[in-house]
TORKOL-4160 file (C-alpha; in steps of 0.2 Angstrom, whole numbers, padded with zeros to 4 digits, m for minus):
223
<pt num="1" X="0638" Y="m0531" Z="1509"/>
<pt num="2" X="0632" Y="m0536" Z="1492"/>
<pt num="3" X="0642" Y="m0525" Z="1477"/>
<pt num="4" X="0635" Y="m0522" Z="1460"/>
<pt num="5" X="0641" Y="m0514" Z="1446"/>
<pt num="6" X="0629" Y="m0506" Z="1434"/>
<pt num="7" X="0624" Y="m0492" Z="1423"/>
<pt num="8" X="0607" Y="m0487" Z="1432"/>
<pt num="9" X="0603" Y="m0473" Z="1417"/>
<pt num="10" X="0601" Y="m0489" Z="1406"/>
<pt num="11" X="0587" Y="m0497" Z="1416"/>
<pt num="12" X="0570" Y="m0495" Z="1411"/>
<pt num="13" X="0558" Y="m0484" Z="1421"/>
<pt num="14" X="0546" Y="m0495" Z="1432"/>
<pt num="15" X="0536" Y="m0480" Z="1438"/>
<pt num="16" X="0534" Y="m0461" Z="1441"/>
<pt num="17" X="0531" Y="m0456" Z="1458"/>
<pt num="18" X="0521" Y="m0442" Z="1452"/>
<pt num="19" X="0516" Y="m0432" Z="1467"/>
<pt num="20" X="0512" Y="m0413" Z="1464"/>
<pt num="21" X="0527" Y="m0401" Z="1465"/>
<pt num="22" X="0530" Y="m0392" Z="1480"/>
<pt num="23" X="0522" Y="m0375" Z="1484"/>
<pt num="24" X="0533" Y="m0363" Z="1476"/>
<pt num="25" X="0531" Y="m0352" Z="1492"/>
<pt num="26" X="0541" Y="m0365" Z="1499"/>
<pt num="27" X="0554" Y="m0365" Z="1488"/>
<pt num="28" X="0562" Y="m0350" Z="1495"/>
<pt num="29" X="0575" Y="m0345" Z="1509"/>
<pt num="30" X="0560" Y="m0339" Z="1520"/>
<pt num="31" X="0550" Y="m0353" Z="1516"/>
<pt num="32" X="0563" Y="m0366" Z="1520"/>
<pt num="33" X="0569" Y="m0358" Z="1537"/>
<pt num="34" X="0551" Y="m0357" Z="1541"/>
<pt num="35" X="0545" Y="m0375" Z="1537"/>
<pt num="36" X="0562" Y="m0382" Z="1547"/>
<pt num="37" X="0558" Y="m0371" Z="1562"/>
<pt num="38" X="0541" Y="m0380" Z="1566"/>
<pt num="39" X="0541" Y="m0391" Z="1580"/>
<pt num="40" X="0532" Y="m0407" Z="1578"/>
<pt num="41" X="0530" Y="m0409" Z="1561"/>
<pt num="42" X="0524" Y="m0426" Z="1556"/>
<pt num="43" X="0530" Y="m0435" Z="1542"/>
<pt num="44" X="0538" Y="m0451" Z="1537"/>
<pt num="45" X="0555" Y="m0452" Z="1530"/>
<pt num="46" X="0557" Y="m0466" Z="1515"/>
<pt num="47" X="0566" Y="m0481" Z="1520"/>
<pt num="48" X="0580" Y="m0485" Z="1508"/>
<pt num="49" X="0580" Y="m0502" Z="1500"/>
<pt num="50" X="0599" Y="m0505" Z="1502"/>
<pt num="51" X="0598" Y="m0502" Z="1521"/>
<pt num="52" X="0595" Y="m0522" Z="1522"/>
<pt num="53" X="0611" Y="m0524" Z="1513"/>
<pt num="54" X="0619" Y="m0518" Z="1530"/>
<pt num="55" X="0612" Y="m0529" Z="1541"/>
<pt num="56" X="0625" Y="m0537" Z="1553"/>
<pt num="57" X="0638" Y="m0522" Z="1548"/>
<pt num="58" X="0644" Y="m0509" Z="1560"/>
<pt num="59" X="0637" Y="m0493" Z="1552"/>
<pt num="60" X="0650" Y="m0479" Z="1550"/>
<pt num="61" X="0644" Y="m0461" Z="1553"/>
<pt num="62" X="0644" Y="m0448" Z="1539"/>
<pt num="63" X="0636" Y="m0431" Z="1534"/>
<pt num="64" X="0633" Y="m0421" Z="1518"/>
<pt num="65" X="0629" Y="m0404" Z="1516"/>
<pt num="66" X="0614" Y="m0401" Z="1505"/>
<pt num="67" X="0619" Y="m0383" Z="1499"/>
<pt num="68" X="0603" Y="m0374" Z="1491"/>
<pt num="69" X="0611" Y="m0360" Z="1483"/>
<pt num="70" X="0602" Y="m0342" Z="1484"/>
<pt num="71" X="0601" Y="m0337" Z="1465"/>
<pt num="72" X="0590" Y="m0322" Z="1458"/>
<pt num="73" X="0580" Y="m0333" Z="1448"/>
<pt num="74" X="0577" Y="m0344" Z="1462"/>
<pt num="75" X="0585" Y="m0358" Z="1475"/>
<pt num="76" X="0596" Y="m0372" Z="1466"/>
<pt num="77" X="0603" Y="m0386" Z="1474"/>
<pt num="78" X="0622" Y="m0389" Z="1472"/>
<pt num="79" X="0628" Y="m0407" Z="1468"/>
<pt num="80" X="0645" Y="m0414" Z="1463"/>
<pt num="81" X="0650" Y="m0428" Z="1450"/>
<pt num="82" X="0663" Y="m0440" Z="1459"/>
<pt num="83" X="0678" Y="m0444" Z="1448"/>
<pt num="84" X="0679" Y="m0462" Z="1441"/>
<pt num="85" X="0694" Y="m0470" Z="1450"/>
<pt num="86" X="0687" Y="m0467" Z="1468"/>
<pt num="87" X="0685" Y="m0484" Z="1476"/>
<pt num="88" X="0666" Y="m0482" Z="1481"/>
<pt num="89" X="0652" Y="m0473" Z="1472"/>
<pt num="90" X="0664" Y="m0469" Z="1459"/>
<pt num="91" X="0656" Y="m0457" Z="1443"/>
<pt num="92" X="0640" Y="m0454" Z="1454"/>
<pt num="93" X="0630" Y="m0439" Z="1458"/>
<pt num="94" X="0633" Y="m0434" Z="1477"/>
<pt num="95" X="0632" Y="m0421" Z="1490"/>
<pt num="96" X="0649" Y="m0415" Z="1497"/>
<pt num="97" X="0652" Y="m0423" Z="1512"/>
<pt num="98" X="0660" Y="m0438" Z="1520"/>
<pt num="99" X="0665" Y="m0449" Z="1535"/>
<pt num="100" X="0666" Y="m0441" Z="1552"/>
<pt num="101" X="0681" Y="m0438" Z="1561"/>
<pt num="102" X="0685" Y="m0440" Z="1579"/>
<pt num="103" X="0687" Y="m0422" Z="1581"/>
<pt num="104" X="0671" Y="m0416" Z="1573"/>
<pt num="105" X="0659" Y="m0410" Z="1587"/>
<pt num="106" X="0642" Y="m0414" Z="1577"/>
<pt num="107" X="0636" Y="m0420" Z="1559"/>
<pt num="108" X="0636" Y="m0402" Z="1555"/>
<pt num="109" X="0654" Y="m0399" Z="1558"/>
<pt num="110" X="0657" Y="m0414" Z="1547"/>
<pt num="111" X="0647" Y="m0407" Z="1533"/>
<pt num="112" X="0655" Y="m0391" Z="1533"/>
<pt num="113" X="0673" Y="m0398" Z="1536"/>
<pt num="114" X="0671" Y="m0410" Z="1521"/>
<pt num="115" X="0662" Y="m0396" Z="1510"/>
<pt num="116" X="0677" Y="m0385" Z="1513"/>
<pt num="117" X="0689" Y="m0399" Z="1509"/>
<pt num="118" X="0680" Y="m0406" Z="1495"/>
<pt num="119" X="0674" Y="m0391" Z="1484"/>
<pt num="120" X="0683" Y="m0377" Z="1494"/>
<pt num="121" X="0664" Y="m0369" Z="1500"/>
<pt num="122" X="0669" Y="m0358" Z="1515"/>
<pt num="123" X="0656" Y="m0359" Z="1530"/>
<pt num="124" X="0655" Y="m0341" Z="1530"/>
<pt num="125" X="0644" Y="m0341" Z="1515"/>
<pt num="126" X="0633" Y="m0356" Z="1524"/>
<pt num="127" X="0618" Y="m0355" Z="1534"/>
<pt num="128" X="0611" Y="m0372" Z="1541"/>
<pt num="129" X="0592" Y="m0373" Z="1541"/>
<pt num="130" X="0590" Y="m0390" Z="1548"/>
<pt num="131" X="0595" Y="m0408" Z="1549"/>
<pt num="132" X="0585" Y="m0423" Z="1540"/>
<pt num="133" X="0583" Y="m0440" Z="1546"/>
<pt num="134" X="0600" Y="m0451" Z="1545"/>
<pt num="135" X="0599" Y="m0460" Z="1527"/>
<pt num="136" X="0607" Y="m0478" Z="1529"/>
<pt num="137" X="0618" Y="m0483" Z="1513"/>
<pt num="138" X="0621" Y="m0499" Z="1507"/>
<pt num="139" X="0639" Y="m0496" Z="1509"/>
<pt num="140" X="0636" Y="m0496" Z="1528"/>
<pt num="141" X="0636" Y="m0478" Z="1533"/>
<pt num="142" X="0623" Y="m0468" Z="1543"/>
<pt num="143" X="0623" Y="m0452" Z="1535"/>
<pt num="144" X="0617" Y="m0434" Z="1541"/>
<pt num="145" X="0609" Y="m0424" Z="1527"/>
<pt num="146" X="0611" Y="m0406" Z="1534"/>
<pt num="147" X="0602" Y="m0393" Z="1523"/>
<pt num="148" X="0609" Y="m0376" Z="1522"/>
<pt num="149" X="0607" Y="m0359" Z="1513"/>
<pt num="150" X="0622" Y="m0354" Z="1503"/>
<pt num="151" X="0623" Y="m0336" Z="1498"/>
<pt num="152" X="0633" Y="m0330" Z="1483"/>
<pt num="153" X="0646" Y="m0324" Z="1479"/>
<pt num="154" X="0657" Y="m0339" Z="1483"/>
<pt num="155" X="0672" Y="m0346" Z="1475"/>
<pt num="156" X="0674" Y="m0367" Z="1473"/>
<pt num="157" X="0689" Y="m0376" Z="1469"/>
<pt num="158" X="0686" Y="m0395" Z="1468"/>
<pt num="159" X="0698" Y="m0408" Z="1475"/>
<pt num="160" X="0703" Y="m0416" Z="1459"/>
<pt num="161" X="0705" Y="m0433" Z="1469"/>
<pt num="162" X="0687" Y="m0433" Z="1473"/>
<pt num="163" X="0676" Y="m0421" Z="1463"/>
<pt num="164" X="0676" Y="m0422" Z="1444"/>
<pt num="165" X="0664" Y="m0408" Z="1442"/>
<pt num="166" X="0653" Y="m0396" Z="1453"/>
<pt num="167" X="0635" Y="m0390" Z="1447"/>
<pt num="168" X="0618" Y="m0384" Z="1451"/>
<pt num="169" X="0600" Y="m0391" Z="1448"/>
<pt num="170" X="0584" Y="m0379" Z="1451"/>
<pt num="171" X="0577" Y="m0385" Z="1468"/>
<pt num="172" X="0559" Y="m0382" Z="1460"/>
<pt num="173" X="0563" Y="m0397" Z="1448"/>
<pt num="174" X="0569" Y="m0408" Z="1461"/>
<pt num="175" X="0554" Y="m0406" Z="1473"/>
<pt num="176" X="0541" Y="m0412" Z="1459"/>
<pt num="177" X="0537" Y="m0429" Z="1461"/>
<pt num="178" X="0533" Y="m0432" Z="1441"/>
<pt num="179" X="0552" Y="m0430" Z="1440"/>
<pt num="180" X="0555" Y="m0444" Z="1453"/>
<pt num="181" X="0557" Y="m0460" Z="1444"/>
<pt num="182" X="0558" Y="m0477" Z="1451"/>
<pt num="183" X="0569" Y="m0491" Z="1445"/>
<pt num="184" X="0575" Y="m0509" Z="1450"/>
<pt num="185" X="0587" Y="m0522" Z="1447"/>
<pt num="186" X="0590" Y="m0539" Z="1452"/>
<pt num="187" X="0603" Y="m0543" Z="1464"/>
<pt num="188" X="0617" Y="m0556" Z="1461"/>
<pt num="189" X="0616" Y="m0573" Z="1468"/>
<pt num="190" X="0597" Y="m0573" Z="1471"/>
<pt num="191" X="0597" Y="m0560" Z="1484"/>
<pt num="192" X="0581" Y="m0551" Z="1477"/>
<pt num="193" X="0577" Y="m0535" Z="1469"/>
<pt num="194" X="0582" Y="m0517" Z="1472"/>
<pt num="195" X="0572" Y="m0502" Z="1470"/>
<pt num="196" X="0578" Y="m0484" Z="1471"/>
<pt num="197" X="0574" Y="m0466" Z="1463"/>
<pt num="198" X="0582" Y="m0456" Z="1450"/>
<pt num="199" X="0580" Y="m0439" Z="1445"/>
<pt num="200" X="0589" Y="m0436" Z="1429"/>
<pt num="201" X="0592" Y="m0417" Z="1424"/>
<pt num="202" X="0600" Y="m0416" Z="1408"/>
<pt num="203" X="0616" Y="m0425" Z="1406"/>
<pt num="204" X="0617" Y="m0429" Z="1425"/>
<pt num="205" X="0609" Y="m0445" Z="1432"/>
<pt num="206" X="0605" Y="m0443" Z="1450"/>
<pt num="207" X="0601" Y="m0457" Z="1459"/>
<pt num="208" X="0604" Y="m0469" Z="1472"/>
<pt num="209" X="0607" Y="m0462" Z="1491"/>
<pt num="210" X="0607" Y="m0444" Z="1484"/>
<pt num="211" X="0590" Y="m0446" Z="1475"/>
<pt num="212" X="0584" Y="m0454" Z="1491"/>
<pt num="213" X="0589" Y="m0440" Z="1502"/>
<pt num="214" X="0581" Y="m0427" Z="1489"/>
<pt num="215" X="0565" Y="m0438" Z="1491"/>
<pt num="216" X="0565" Y="m0436" Z="1510"/>
<pt num="217" X="0568" Y="m0417" Z="1508"/>
<pt num="218" X="0553" Y="m0417" Z="1496"/>
<pt num="219" X="0543" Y="m0427" Z="1510"/>
<pt num="220" X="0547" Y="m0415" Z="1523"/>
<pt num="221" X="0541" Y="m0400" Z="1513"/>
<pt num="222" X="0525" Y="m0407" Z="1507"/>
<pt num="223" X="0520" Y="m0414" Z="1526"/>
């Protein structure tokens, strides 16, 4: 695997995806449940550029929870800022989640367990609505994004060893192609150029696999 150390927020923007925003009627708890309940919905997930970096590596199973919080003003996506000292993806924006354990019965169980461990989100507040297609990361993980609605009130406690901060972003902001930036950089040793999506929100720079999974949620909702 190719390891790259860079500050993506300092890179120039190559392009804006620019697709229209998702219909607000879909950005409700009822709209999400109805969309995931539809059978044979035809759509194509985007393949991340970093998937080629894992060629020849055995992919490890993982799952993340895509927690969509039901607020009076609308739906918000709950995200975490990872601590700076982690061995992988340090200081990046991420969904709560992690590697599958042998005792996990399904990706849903992995996502729920990891969310409890990382941010203290108890599963009694969580209602699963569906699972998006697996997302291959450059760190050789096959990640299952488990989409769920989260109903307040709930209390969160960040694991200080993994999570520096927990925050929320309006789902409507993330489900608007005008906020999806396309960026790229040259890989070392002449291994080509990698492109990725970014969705900056205030002081938070959402990019890479997290932005890629949000981009697939966007495609799913606009199918």
